C-alpha positions as semicolon CSV with decimal commas, in nm:
position;residue;x (nm);y (nm);z (nm)
1;M;8,578;-1,995;-8,719
2;M;8,395;-1,698;-8,863
3;R;8,028;-1,640;-8,775
4;Y;7,789;-1,467;-9,010
5;M;7,473;-1,282;-8,907
6;I;7,177;-1,353;-9,136
7;P;6,963;-1,042;-9,184
8;A;6,613;-1,057;-9,036
9;A;6,459;-0,988;-9,378
10;V;6,627;-1,299;-9,517
11;L;6,502;-1,510;-9,226
12;T;6,148;-1,383;-9,283
13;A;6,169;-1,468;-9,654
14;L;6,295;-1,817;-9,575
15;A;6,018;-1,876;-9,321
16;T;5,757;-1,764;-9,568
17;A;5,896;-1,987;-9,841
18;C;5,906;-2,291;-9,612
19;G;5,574;-2,258;-9,436
20;G;5,389;-1,946;-9,542
21;E;5,302;-1,651;-9,319
22;R;5,242;-1,725;-8,952
23;G;5,060;-1,546;-8,676
24;P;4,714;-1,388;-8,681
25;P;4,581;-1,228;-9,001
26;T;4,545;-0,852;-9,032
27;Q;4,206;-0,685;-8,991
28;E;4,200;-0,616;-9,365
29;E;4,256;-0,987;-9,438
30;L;3,985;-1,083;-9,189
31;D;3,734;-0,841;-9,341
32;D;3,804;-0,974;-9,690
33;A;3,774;-1,338;-9,576
34;H;3,452;-1,264;-9,385
35;N;3,300;-1,110;-9,697
36;R;3,388;-1,417;-9,904
37;V;3,233;-1,648;-9,644
38;D;2,917;-1,433;-9,638
39;V;2,883;-1,479;-10,014
40;A;2,944;-1,855;-9,988
41;L;2,679;-1,893;-9,718
42;D;2,432;-1,697;-9,933
43;A;2,487;-1,958;-10,204
44;A;2,447;-2,241;-9,952
45;T;2,119;-2,087;-9,836
46;Q;1,963;-2,144;-10,179
47;A;2,039;-2,517;-10,175
48;R;1,949;-2,547;-9,808
49;A;1,606;-2,379;-9,851
50;A;1,521;-2,605;-10,146
51;L;1,614;-2,921;-9,956
52;E;1,405;-2,809;-9,660
53;L;1,105;-2,768;-9,890
54;L;1,170;-3,115;-10,028
55;G;1,136;-3,233;-9,670
56;I;0,763;-3,150;-9,654
57;L;0,697;-3,452;-9,879
58;P;0,749;-3,805;-9,748
59;V;1,028;-4,013;-9,902
60;Y;0,903;-4,289;-10,129
61;T;0,871;-4,632;-9,968
62;C;1,002;-4,903;-10,200
63;G;0,738;-5,150;-10,310
64;E;0,444;-4,909;-10,291
65;P;0,251;-4,834;-10,614
66;R;0,351;-4,493;-10,746
67;R;0,003;-4,347;-10,777
68;S;-0,092;-4,462;-10,429
69;F;0,219;-4,295;-10,287
70;V;0,161;-3,969;-10,478
71;G;-0,185;-3,937;-10,326
72;K;-0,046;-3,988;-9,976
73;A;0,233;-3,739;-10,045
74;A;-0,017;-3,470;-10,143
75;D;-0,218;-3,530;-9,826
76;S;0,097;-3,519;-9,614
77;A;0,215;-3,187;-9,763
78;Q;-0,122;-3,025;-9,703
79;A;-0,132;-3,157;-9,347
80;Q;0,209;-3,006;-9,270
81;A;0,121;-2,661;-9,406
82;G;-0,244;-2,559;-9,419
83;C;-0,164;-2,270;-9,654
84;V;-0,046;-2,514;-9,923
85;T;-0,286;-2,651;-10,184
86;A;-0,167;-2,994;-10,302
87;T;-0,308;-3,172;-10,607
88;T;-0,195;-3,470;-10,813
89;E;-0,157;-3,508;-11,189
90;T;-0,081;-3,802;-11,416
91;L;0,173;-3,679;-11,671
92;D;0,229;-4,002;-11,865
93;A;0,240;-4,379;-11,817
94;T;0,550;-4,363;-11,598
95;T;0,523;-4,022;-11,428
96;D;0,288;-3,870;-11,172
97;A;0,320;-3,531;-11,004
98;V;0,231;-3,360;-10,681
99;V;0,158;-2,994;-10,759
100;L;0,204;-2,756;-10,466
101;T;0,052;-2,409;-10,477
102;F;0,154;-2,177;-10,196
103;A;-0,068;-1,889;-10,086
104;A;-0,007;-1,573;-10,290
105;G;0,043;-1,364;-9,978
106;G;0,310;-1,599;-9,852
107;C;0,295;-1,931;-9,670
108;T;0,514;-2,024;-9,373
109;V;0,671;-2,361;-9,443
110;R;0,957;-2,511;-9,238
111;G;1,081;-2,172;-9,124
112;H;1,052;-2,001;-9,465
113;T;0,793;-1,773;-9,625
114;V;0,705;-1,931;-9,960
115;S;0,483;-1,826;-10,252
116;G;0,431;-1,958;-10,606
117;Q;0,372;-2,302;-10,756
118;T;0,585;-2,604;-10,837
119;A;0,543;-2,969;-10,936
120;F;0,726;-3,263;-10,778
121;K;0,747;-3,528;-11,051
122;Y;0,776;-3,897;-10,958
123;S;0,894;-4,136;-11,229
124;G;0,948;-4,510;-11,217
125;G;0,800;-4,800;-11,032
126;E;0,823;-5,006;-10,717
127;D;1,188;-5,110;-10,771
128;R;1,322;-4,765;-10,858
129;M;1,171;-4,421;-10,804
130;D;1,312;-4,085;-10,914
131;L;1,185;-3,747;-10,797
132;K;1,261;-3,420;-10,973
133;A;1,132;-3,071;-10,902
134;D;1,221;-2,739;-11,061
135;L;1,163;-2,483;-10,784
136;R;1,235;-2,175;-10,993
137;G;0,864;-2,087;-10,985
138;L;0,887;-2,017;-10,612
139;Q;0,971;-1,713;-10,406
140;V;1,133;-1,797;-10,071
141;D;1,182;-1,531;-9,803
142;G;1,121;-1,261;-10,063
143;A;1,374;-1,387;-10,320
144;P;1,341;-1,619;-10,621
145;L;1,455;-1,976;-10,560
146;Q;1,695;-2,089;-10,834
147;V;1,721;-2,459;-10,759
148;E;1,636;-2,803;-10,891
149;V;1,597;-3,077;-10,630
150;G;1,536;-3,448;-10,638
151;Y;1,635;-3,796;-10,539
152;G;1,664;-4,148;-10,669
153;T;1,574;-4,424;-10,428
154;C;1,541;-4,803;-10,418
155;G;1,770;-5,021;-10,626
156;D;2,142;-4,991;-10,554
157;E;2,158;-4,640;-10,408
158;S;1,971;-4,343;-10,270
159;R;2,086;-3,999;-10,383
160;Y;1,936;-3,670;-10,269
161;Y;2,051;-3,352;-10,441
162;A;1,995;-2,979;-10,491
163;L;2,147;-2,808;-10,794
164;A;2,143;-2,432;-10,732
165;E;2,261;-2,191;-11,000
166;G;2,208;-1,824;-11,084
167;Q;2,273;-1,478;-10,939
168;L;2,267;-1,432;-10,564
169;P;1,951;-1,241;-10,465
170;R;2,135;-1,028;-10,204
171;R;2,457;-1,006;-10,405
172;P;2,358;-0,982;-10,775
173;E;2,720;-0,907;-10,869
174;Y;2,796;-1,271;-10,787
175;G;2,698;-1,571;-10,993
176;Y;2,701;-1,906;-10,818
177;R;2,660;-2,279;-10,864
178;V;2,620;-2,529;-10,581
179;D;2,587;-2,903;-10,635
180;G;2,447;-2,999;-10,296
181;R;2,403;-3,348;-10,153
182;V;2,207;-3,438;-9,843
183;G;2,427;-3,557;-9,561
184;M;2,387;-3,898;-9,400
185;R;2,354;-3,977;-9,031
186;D;2,367;-4,341;-8,920
187;G;2,316;-4,445;-9,282
188;L;1,993;-4,248;-9,324
189;P;1,948;-3,918;-9,512
190;V;1,886;-3,619;-9,287
191;I;1,581;-3,469;-9,455
192;G;1,232;-3,393;-9,335
193;G;1,339;-3,357;-8,971
194;T;1,421;-3,052;-8,760
195;S;1,770;-3,014;-8,902
196;L;1,937;-3,053;-9,239
197;V;2,290;-3,162;-9,326
198;F;2,440;-3,116;-9,670
199;N;2,770;-3,134;-9,856
200;G;2,886;-3,030;-10,198
201;P;3,119;-2,837;-10,423
202;G;3,040;-2,502;-10,576
203;E;3,169;-2,195;-10,756
204;L;3,129;-1,822;-10,699
205;T;3,201;-1,579;-10,983
206;G;3,226;-1,209;-10,906
207;P;3,433;-0,894;-10,955
208;E;3,747;-1,067;-10,821
209;G;3,720;-1,373;-11,044
210;T;3,601;-1,730;-10,984
211;H;3,635;-1,890;-10,643
212;R;3,588;-2,258;-10,565
213;V;3,397;-2,357;-10,252
214;T;3,340;-2,689;-10,077
215;F;3,073;-2,737;-9,811
216;T;3,133;-3,026;-9,572
217;E;2,867;-3,154;-9,331
218;L;2,699;-2,814;-9,294
219;E;2,416;-2,867;-9,047
220;Y;2,131;-2,618;-9,014
221;E;1,846;-2,610;-8,765
222;L;1,512;-2,520;-8,922
223;G;1,458;-2,144;-8,911
224;E;1,820;-2,061;-8,825
225;L;2,025;-1,846;-9,062
226;A;2,370;-1,988;-8,987
227;P;2,497;-2,347;-8,975
228;K;2,565;-2,487;-8,630
229;E;2,826;-2,740;-8,745
230;G;3,042;-2,813;-9,047
231;E;3,287;-2,631;-9,270
232;A;3,299;-2,405;-9,574
233;L;3,634;-2,403;-9,758
234;L;3,707;-2,140;-10,023
235;E;3,991;-2,143;-10,274
236;T;4,000;-1,789;-10,408
237;A;4,087;-1,665;-10,753
238;Q;4,392;-1,502;-10,593
239;G;4,529;-1,839;-10,476
240;R;4,439;-1,806;-10,109
241;T;4,236;-2,042;-9,893
242;V;3,972;-1,938;-9,642
243;K;3,817;-2,191;-9,406
244;A;3,507;-2,116;-9,199
245;A;3,450;-2,376;-8,927
246;F;3,123;-2,397;-8,737
247;S;3,065;-2,571;-8,404
248;Q;2,767;-2,585;-8,169
249;T;2,969;-2,413;-7,895
250;L;3,053;-2,113;-8,113
251;W;2,712;-2,119;-8,287
252;R;2,539;-2,054;-7,954
253;L;2,754;-1,741;-7,923
254;G;2,684;-1,634;-8,283
255;K;3,044;-1,696;-8,387
256;M;3,259;-1,904;-8,623
257;E;3,630;-1,973;-8,667
258;L;3,810;-1,830;-8,970
259;T;4,146;-1,960;-9,094
260;I;4,325;-1,781;-9,378
261;D;4,597;-1,982;-9,552
262;D;4,836;-2,104;-9,279
263;R;4,765;-1,815;-9,043
264;D;4,637;-1,865;-8,691
265;P;4,258;-1,928;-8,670
266;V;4,050;-1,637;-8,541
267;T;3,703;-1,647;-8,383
268;V;3,471;-1,386;-8,537
269;P;3,096;-1,309;-8,531
270;I;2,900;-1,496;-8,798
271;V;2,702;-1,180;-8,876
272;R;2,899;-0,857;-8,871
C-alpha cells in the first residue's frame, strides 16, 4: 500500500475551510477589533445617557389622572437635582408636559453634566400612557445628545426605548443608529435605580463601510464609563465578527474579553 504525504499548506487550507482560523489573533487584529468596540461603546453611551436621564422622572402609575401625575413628576425631578428647574405645561386635551431646564453652567444629574432644556410629553389617560422626549436640545458631558426616549405603559405591554442617531461626538467620521430597549430584571424595567441595563440593534457607518452591532444585556453602574456585564457583537463590513464580553470580575480589573471570528478569546484592557 502506498502512503502519500499531504503538504502542510494543504492541511492548513483544509482546516481553515472547515472551521476557520484557530489560535489567538494577531496584535494587528486585536488593535482593529478594539477600535471597533470603542466606536460601538461610544454609540451605546448616547442611548445609555438618555435612558439615565429618563430615570430622574417617576414611571407613570396606571389609574392616576395624567395632570396629577405630571405635577408629581415635576416635583420629583427637582427634588433629585436642585440645579434643574421643572415646570408643567398643558399642550392639548390629551397631552401634558414636564419641561426640564438645566443650569446653563452645567448640572450634575445621575453621574452626567447636563445643560439645555427639554420637554417630556405625556399623552393618554389612566388605561394607557405614552411618554416621548426629544433630548436633542441637551448637552451631556460636553457633547450634544442625539436621542429620543420614551415609553408606553399600562394596557397590554410596557416598552421603554431610546432611539439614538447621528454622528459620534468623539468620532465624527462615524455615523450611528442605536435602537435601545431597557432591560428587564425579575419582570420589572431597570430604570431610575443605580444601574441601567439595555439591549438593542444598531449600525455604525464609517470609512470602512457599515457595520452591524447588537447590544445584549449591557449593564452600567451610574457614573461608570464601561459596562460591567453584557455583550456587544459586531458584524463588520468586511465579513468578520467581533464579540466584546463584559463580566463583573473583569470589569473590576478594567478589562473585557475580545473574540474575533473563531479565534481564541483574549482578555484586553477596556480603555487602551
